[in-house]
N, C-alpha and C positions, 0 to 999 in steps of 0.2 A: 522542433517544437516552440510555436511562437507564445508570443507572452497570455493572451486567454486561456490557450490548454493549460499553461502554468499555474495562472491563476485558478480554473476549475483544477485540478492537481491538487495542489497544495492546500485548496478550502475542503478537499474532500477528506484529507485528514487531518485537518483542524479539530479534530471531533475527539474525545479522550476512548470512547466506543470505535468508532472506525480505527483508532491507531491500534488498540489493545488488538482488535481482528484483522489487521493486517501484517503484525506483528507473529501473531500464533501460527497464520499462514503462511509467513517466511518461515517459521520457525519445521512447520509440518511439511515443509516441498521437500520432496516433490508430490508429497501423498495429498488428496485431499480434503476436506472436510465439510459434514455437510452444517446447516445453519444450527442445527440441533444441538452438534457437537460444537460450533463455536459460541451458544451460545451459553453454554453450562461454563466454558474458559471465562466468557466476559460477565457472566455472570447477570444475565438478560433475559427476556423472555425471544422465545423464536420467531416473534413478528417483529419486536424494535431489531432485532439484529439482522431481519431480512431487510428492515428499512435501510438499513446500513451497507448491507452487503449491496444495495443495488447503486447507492450511491458511488460505493466503490466499485462497480462495475462499469458504472457509466462514463468514468474516467478512463478504465484502462487500466487500473489495478488489476483484478481481478480475473478471471473466467469461472461460469459456470457451465455443467456439462450435467446432463440428466442421467438417472442411473434407475429405472422404472419411478418408483414416485420420486424418489430423493434424488434430490439437486444438491452436487458437489461442488466446492469451489477451491479453486488454486489460484496461486499467486502469480500473475507475470513480469518478470523480474523484468523484461527489455521495454516493460511502458516504464517503471520503476526507476530502470537506468535512463530513460529519455528526459527523466526529469530532475535525476542529480547532474547529469551532463548538462541541461540548460542551466541548474544553477550553479556549478563551475565554470563553464565555457562561456556563455552568454550571458548571466549577472556579475560574474565575478571574474570576468576577462582573463579567466585560469591564471589568476592572482597564485604565486606560486607560493606564498603562504597560505591562501587556502585551501590549494593543493596536498601541501604537508599536511595541514590538519584532516585530512579525510584522508590520509593514509596511515597517517600515525596518531590518530583521535584521542590517546590518551596525554598527548603532551599539549593538544590544545585545551584550551577554555576552560 
């Protein structure tokens, strides 16, 4: 991952609705969810959720698949992992303190 991709990915999750959607899809994994189901969870209209889903899909955090007229969404853990790896290794130079915080997050910050 390069700086531009990381900035786009961080920008995509720097929104309350998109972060809620992503967290919900992570919890639902490996199961998929429709835009309507996600809209209920984040208390937004399906059209608003579709807008946010598009932003998350553009950076690769989620994938969609069509089932008849319904579009289902799933989280892409590889893409999320690539961003986390970039932050830990590239940005933080694999700093031991930061790495330990990732492993034992309750003891940090």
